[in-house]
C-alpha atoms as one frame of an Amber mdcrd trajectory, in Angstrom:
protein
 101.702 -12.939-126.650 100.195 -10.207-125.371 101.899  -8.082-122.531  99.932
  -5.742-120.339 102.613  -2.920-119.669 100.247  -0.523-117.755  97.221   1.275
-117.755  95.656   2.982-121.497  95.245   6.210-122.053  92.475   6.487-124.056
  90.827   9.413-122.729  87.792   7.239-121.746  88.002   6.797-118.189  85.542
   9.454-117.539  82.748   8.189-119.398  82.936   4.583-117.827  83.071   5.988
-114.869  79.810   7.834-116.181  78.599   5.437-117.836  78.389   3.312-114.290
  75.719   4.396-112.583  72.143   3.750-113.602  70.577   7.410-113.537  73.341
   9.402-115.039  72.452   6.452-117.293  68.342   7.459-117.714  69.669  10.945
-118.032  71.287  10.868-121.315  68.427   8.339-122.475  65.848  11.161-121.868
  68.604  13.706-123.868  68.338  11.359-126.829  64.659  10.615-126.930  64.630
  14.822-126.634  67.766  17.048-126.680  68.084  21.088-125.435  66.159  19.902
-122.296  66.814  22.516-118.723  67.602  21.118-115.051  63.961  21.429-113.881
  62.816  19.247-116.816  65.540  16.159-116.512  64.550  16.768-112.359  61.655
  14.706-113.317  63.948  11.686-114.729  64.648  11.226-111.513  61.965  11.734
-109.286  63.708  10.614-105.982  66.367  12.743-105.927  67.276  16.284-105.322
  67.448  19.437-107.430  71.124  19.487-105.634  71.406  15.176-106.948  70.656
  15.781-110.349  73.352  18.890-110.904  75.779  16.582-109.713  75.092  14.132
-112.409  75.353  15.950-114.598  78.207  17.969-113.912  79.915  14.463-113.957
  77.970  13.575-117.531  79.038  17.126-118.649  83.180  16.558-116.771  83.101
  13.188-119.396  82.704  15.034-122.385  78.978  12.462-122.727  76.768  16.267
-122.227  77.576  19.572-123.716  75.796  23.327-122.248  74.500  26.160-124.483
  72.874  29.560-121.936  70.235  30.685-123.494  69.713  33.622-121.406  69.077
  32.870-117.494  68.498  29.066-118.652  71.001  26.242-119.231  69.840  24.143
-121.933  71.949  20.351-121.920  72.890  18.224-124.991  73.718  15.290-125.887
  76.875  14.364-126.904  77.306  11.263-128.823  80.813  10.816-129.605  82.654
   9.444-126.580  79.583   7.020-126.799  81.062   6.513-130.041  84.817   6.259
-129.338  83.570   3.631-127.056  81.766   1.441-129.586  84.892   1.770-132.176
  87.824   1.613-129.164  86.086  -1.576-127.519  82.508  -3.371-129.045  83.521
  -3.304-132.798  87.282  -5.104-132.053  85.758  -7.462-129.718  82.517  -8.101
-132.160  84.310  -8.469-135.176  85.430 -12.317-135.138  82.205 -13.683-133.486
  80.606 -11.517-136.525  83.402 -13.521-139.247  81.927 -16.644-137.447  78.271
 -15.873-138.444  79.303 -14.961-141.643  80.305 -18.284-142.413  78.496 -20.032
-140.314  75.776 -18.193-142.064  76.904 -19.219-145.537  78.135 -22.703-145.166
  74.359 -23.079-144.126  72.479 -20.996-146.701  74.604 -22.533-149.591  73.215
 -25.511-152.082  74.545 -28.682-150.894  75.072 -30.986-153.735  72.187 -33.726
-154.334  72.651 -37.412-153.848  71.633 -40.195-156.645  71.247 -43.048-156.326
């Protein structure tokens, strides 16, 4: 029997909170498509949002470690950091998918294995 003894401190709470918003996910998608974008270019991803609103989203993504910034003169460039997403994949998705994948492999082997033919 598994008992729950309290909150898990795996450092991913901020990542899950950051990923909970569709606008922030769109910003991450834009950085995945083209890394090293300025605030001005990222504002085009969320045209209905103010510049300040996009800045707040980027700040939350940066606090979660999903975005890192680099200053180039007066320009601040934003880069995607995929490591926290990979940690979520390893911590949550891969563990829960393991038994399903094993069952699927077993099913495939059963379906594709030659069956003995019956002769009368």
